[in-house]
N, C-alpha and C positions, 0 to 999 in steps of 0.2 A: 553420381552427382547429387541426384534426388534424396537418397540415403542420408547424407552429410547434409543436405539442407533442413530435411526433417529433424534431424538431431538438433541443429543449431535453434531452429524454431521451437522445439521442444524445451530446450535449456532455457531459451528467453522465456517462456511460458512458465516454467517452473521458477524460475529467479522472480518474475513479477508477481506470482502467486505467494512466494515468501515475502516480498517486499510489502503486498497488501497486508497479510496477517502482521507483520511486523508493525505497521501503521494502526492496525486495530489495537494490537497489545499496547503500544505506546500511549495511543489515546486513552484507554482504560487506566493505565498507570498514572497518566498526567491528571486526569479526573480525579483519581484517588488522593494523589499528591495535593490538588487544590483544595479538596474536601477537609482534608487533615489540616492544611494550614489555616483554612477559615475556623474550623473548630478551635485550634490552639490559639486563634487571635493574632496570628502573624501580621506583619506589616502589610497595609493594602497594596504599597508599590511592589513589594514582592509577589503578593497575590496577582496583581494586575499583569505583572510580567510572565507569570505562569500561566494566566489565561491566554496570552498572547501566543505562548508555546502551543498551548492546545488547540487555538484557533488555526495555526500553521499545519499542524498535524491533521486536523480535520479538514482543512482544504486540500491535502495531498490525497485523501482517499478517493474521492471521485476522479481525480486525474489517474491515479494508478489502476482504478477500475477500468477507466476507458482505454489506457494502454493495454490492459490484459485482455480486454475483448478484442482489440484490434489484432493483438498477437495470436489469439485463438483462430480469429478469422482467417488470418494469413496461414497458419498451420492447416487450417481445415481445407483451404483452397489446394494447398500443396498436395495433401494427402489425395484429395479427390481427384486431381490432376494426374497423380501417378498411378492412381488405381484404373484408370481408363485404358 
């Protein structure tokens, strides 16, 4: 039973790590997109909307980190408990 739980928790940890990486990549892409729009003199409304998207992505990063740390602690407890 413990082996199955460890596999599940490890999978959760991997998924959250991928999700965090994805948010970081999206953040950089969005920042580049906004910079390009500003340089090209695009409509301010469009730029503002893209900044809102950037803000949403930026707000997700701390939440994702928090969930990643929590998942790591759960896995750590599970592993420590099975090694005793």
